[in-house]
C-alpha positions in Angstrom: 20.8 -7.4 16.1 18.8 -8.0 19.2 17.1 -4.6 18.9 16.2 -5.3 15.3 14.8 -8.7 16.2 12.5 -7.1 18.8 11.4 -4.4 16.3 9.4 -6.8 14.1 5.8 -7.6 13.5 3.3 -5.5 15.3 5.7 -4.0 17.8 6.8 -0.9 15.8 3.3 0.2 14.8 2.1 -0.3 18.4 5.0 1.8 19.6 4.1 4.6 17.1 0.4 4.5 18.1 1.1 4.4 21.8 3.6 7.3 21.6 1.3 9.3 19.3 -1.6 8.9 21.7 0.6 10.1 24.6 1.8 13.1 22.5 -1.8 14.0 21.6 -2.8 14.0 25.3 0.2 16.2 26.1 -0.9 18.5 23.3 -4.4 18.8 24.7 -3.1 19.5 28.2 -0.7 22.1 26.8 -3.6 23.9 25.2 -5.6 23.9 28.4 -2.7 25.7 30.1 -2.7 28.4 27.5 0.1 27.1 25.3 0.6 28.4 21.8 -1.5 26.3 19.4 0.7 26.9 16.4 3.8 25.6 18.2 2.1 22.4 19.3 0.6 21.9 15.9 4.1 21.9 14.3 5.9 20.0 17.1 3.4 17.1 17.3 3.8 16.0 13.6 7.5 16.4 13.8 7.7 14.2 16.8 5.5 11.5 15.2 7.6 11.5 12.0 10.8 11.5 14.1 9.7 8.5 16.0 9.0 6.6 12.8 12.4 7.6 11.4 14.1 6.3 14.5 12.3 3.0 14.4 13.1 2.4 10.7 16.8 3.2 11.2 16.8 0.8 14.2 15.2 -1.8 12.0 18.0 -1.5 9.5 16.4 0.5 6.8 18.8 2.6 4.7 18.6 6.4 5.2 18.8 7.1 1.4 19.3 5.0 -1.7 22.7 3.4 -1.2 23.7 2.5 -4.8 23.7 5.9 -6.5 22.6 9.5 -6.4 19.4 10.6 -4.7 16.7 11.8 -7.1 13.3 13.4 -6.6 11.5 10.8 -8.8 12.0 7.2 -10.0 9.4 5.7 -12.2 10.6 2.1 -12.6 8.9 0.0 -10.0 10.9 -3.1 -10.9 14.3 -1.6 -10.2 16.2 -1.5 -6.9 15.5 2.3 -6.7 11.8 1.7 -6.1 10.8 2.9 -2.6 14.3 4.2 -2.2 14.2 7.6 -3.9 12.1 10.6 -2.7 9.1 9.6 -4.7 7.9 6.9 -7.1 4.5 5.7 -8.5 3.6 4.2 -5.1 3.8 7.7 -3.6 0.4 8.3 -5.1 -1.1 5.5 -3.0 0.0 7.4 0.1 -1.8 10.4 -1.1 -4.9 8.2 -1.2 -4.1 7.1 2.4 -4.5 10.7 3.4 -7.9 11.0 1.7 -9.1 7.8 3.4 -7.8 8.9 6.8 -9.5 12.3 6.4 -12.8 10.4 5.9 -12.1 8.2 8.9 -11.2 11.0 11.3 -14.1 13.2 10.0 -16.6 10.4 10.8 -15.2 9.3 14.1 -13.7 12.5 15.7 -16.8 14.8 15.5 -15.9 18.3 16.5 -12.2 17.8 16.8 -10.1 20.5 15.1 -8.7 19.8 11.6 -5.1 19.9 13.1 -6.0 17.2 15.6 -7.6 15.1 12.9 -4.4 15.5 10.8 -2.2 14.5 13.7 -4.3 11.3 14.1 -4.1 10.6 10.3 -0.3 11.1 10.4 -0.1 8.8 13.4 -1.9 6.1 11.4 0.4 6.6 8.4 3.5 6.6 10.5 2.3 3.4 12.2 1.8 1.8 8.7 5.3 3.0 7.6 6.8 1.4 10.6 4.9 -1.8 10.1 5.6 -1.9 6.3 9.3 -1.7 7.0 9.5 -4.7 9.4 11.1 -7.8 8.2 7.8 -9.6 8.5 6.0 -7.4 6.0 9.0 -7.0 3.7 9.1 -10.8 3.4 5.3 -10.8 2.8 5.7 -8.3 0.0 8.4 -10.4 -1.6 6.4 -13.6 -1.5 2.8 -12.5 -2.1 3.1 -9.5 -4.4 4.9 -8.4 -7.5 7.6 -6.6 -5.4 9.9 -9.6 -5.7 13.1 -7.5 -5.1 11.6 -5.3 -2.4 13.9 -4.7 0.5 12.1 -2.0 2.4 11.8 1.8 2.0 14.6 4.1 2.5 14.0 6.5 5.4 13.9 9.4 3.0 11.2 7.7 0.9 9.2 6.8 4.0 9.2 10.4 5.2 8.1 11.5 1.7 5.3 9.0 1.9 4.1 10.5 5.2 4.2 13.9 3.7 2.2 12.6 0.7 -0.4 11.3 3.2 -0.7 14.8 4.7 -1.1 16.1 1.1 -4.0 13.7 0.5 -5.5 14.7 3.8 -5.3 18.4 2.9 -6.8 17.8 -0.5 -9.7 15.8 0.9 -10.4 18.5 3.5 -10.7 21.2 0.9 -13.0 19.4 -1.7 -16.4 17.9 -1.6 -16.6 14.1 -1.0 -17.5 13.3 -4.6 -14.5 15.3 -5.9 -12.2 13.3 -3.6 -13.8 10.0 -4.7 -13.3 11.0 -8.3 -9.6 11.8 -8.0 -8.9 8.8 -5.9 -10.6 6.6 -8.4 -8.8 8.2 -11.3 -5.5 7.7 -9.5 -6.2 4.0 -8.9 -7.1 3.5 -12.6 -4.0 5.4 -13.8 -1.7 3.3 -11.5 -3.3 0.0 -12.6 -2.7 1.0 -16.3 0.8 2.4 -15.7 2.4 -0.2 -13.3 -0.3 -2.9 -13.0 -0.7 -2.2 -9.3 -2.4 0.3 -7.0 -3.6 0.6 -3.4 -6.6 -1.7 -3.9 -4.6 -4.5 -5.6 -1.8 -4.0 -3.0 -4.2 -4.6 -0.2 -5.8 -7.7 -1.9 -2.4 -9.3 -2.6 -1.1 -8.7 0.9 -4.2 -10.1 2.6 -5.2 -12.8 0.2 -3.1 -13.3 -2.9 -5.1 -14.1 -6.1 -3.2 -16.1 -8.7 -5.0 -14.4 -11.6 -4.0 -11.0 -10.4 -0.4 -12.0 -9.9 -0.2 -13.5 -13.4 -1.6 -10.2 -14.8 0.8 -8.1 -12.8 3.7 -10.2 -14.0 2.6 -9.7 -17.6 1.7 -13.4 -18.1 
């Protein structure tokens, strides 16, 4: 219990970002000594994801959905399987994360290799996953958004979200910016129609809940 109490608020994401920075530095030093690039480019993401997994388990998140079989997809965002199975409608918001992180790293990291940019993007996503699964944020979701029964992600779902982020990063890296903006916008519109929620609304309701949006999301 004491460990779980310590792993709350900003502590888990800071641990992820600090460890990721250290791992990236080690990666760069490894390259300077003639190390194999392919090995490091695989080991680094695995270490980042592994750290996030360890933190989430330490925070009490379930490894997989505990009340039934594990499935690849679950579409009902109002059930207890939301954010527990491999994927769900919110998985698409993590694909958008990847596109956004590609844009951020592209603008700020200049000549860095795509693999290094992807590692930074994954670090940001892993930090968010760790933060999202703290008791502080789970309670915030339950009181300020439509996720009234939300009790955190399963570790399996969280890992799938991180992979979805990498997918979004890869897609954004292959297409022109206007194509990425188009599919991101289409995804946001589709989610708003299908589940009355999307990444934009999620951010708004977490930071500054709007009663009119909440009523619409609840179907009032």
